N, C-alpha and C positions, 0 to 999 in steps of 0.2 A: 839448528836453533832449538828444537824440542828437547835436546839434551842439556840445554843451559840450566845452570843451578842459580837460584836467587837467594843470596845470603845477606840478610839484613837489608834488602833492597838493592844490593849490588849484583850485577850480572857476572857470573863466573862461568867460563867456558871450560868444560872438562878436558878438551884437547890441550889447553895451555898447561894444566896441572900434569897431565900425562906426559907431555913433552919434557917438562922439567924433571920429573921422576925418572924418565927413560934415560936421562944422561948419567944417572948414577951407576957406578960399578956394582955388580951383583943383581941388577934388575934385568930380567929377560924380557918381560913385557908387563904392561899395566893397563888398567882401565879405571875411569873415575865416573861415579854417578852421584846424583843428589839424593839425600835421605832426609826425612822430616827431622826437625830440631826444634825443641821447645823455645829456646832463646832467640834463634836467628831465622826461624821459618824453615830453612833448608840448610844443610851442611854438606860438604864434600866428603865422600867416602871413596877410598881407593883400594882396588884389588891388585895385588902384585904377585907375579910369578917370579920367584927368585932363580938366579943362575949361580948364586953363592949363598950357601946356608948360613954364613956368618952375618948376613944383612939383618939389621934389627929395625923395629918400628921407630925406635928413638933416633936412629941414624937418618931414616927417611924424613921424620918430622923436623929434625935439625936442618937437613938439606932444604926442605921446603920453606922453613922460617927464614933461612938466609937468602933465598932467591925469589920468594913470592910475597905479595902483599898479605898482611895478616889474615884477612877474611878468606883468602884463597887456600890457606893451609888446610889440608884434609883433617877433619875431626876424627875420622876412623880410618885405620889402616888394617887391612886383612891380607894375610898371605895365603895363596891357594896354589894348588898343583898345576892347574891350567885354566885358562879363560874359556867360557863357552863361546863357540864360534859357529857361524853358518857354514854351509858346504863350500862357499867361496872364500871363507876365511875372515868374514866380518865379525867383530865382537858383538855378541848378543847382550846388550845392556839390560834388556827386559829380564833376562834370566838372572843377571847379577842382582837386580832389585828384589828378586824372589828368594835370594839366598839368605 
């Protein structure tokens, strides 16, 4: 619940966005966090580890627009080499917020 993102008063759960992006070819893994946004209060930002170098931000955005409600589409998409994880393999969202 604490990971929930509030976009223009709507509740957005990061795992819903992550699950949708994870279905794409070329995505090894991903994580979604909320970031401050002037217009909507918060916006979704997604970090993606690619398994295919040809994957583009535009392709991810188009996939999300086709399958998610408008306010759930990530505003920011960042490709990174690996997601920060704890010793048991849990994604450390706090570290992503500091990136």
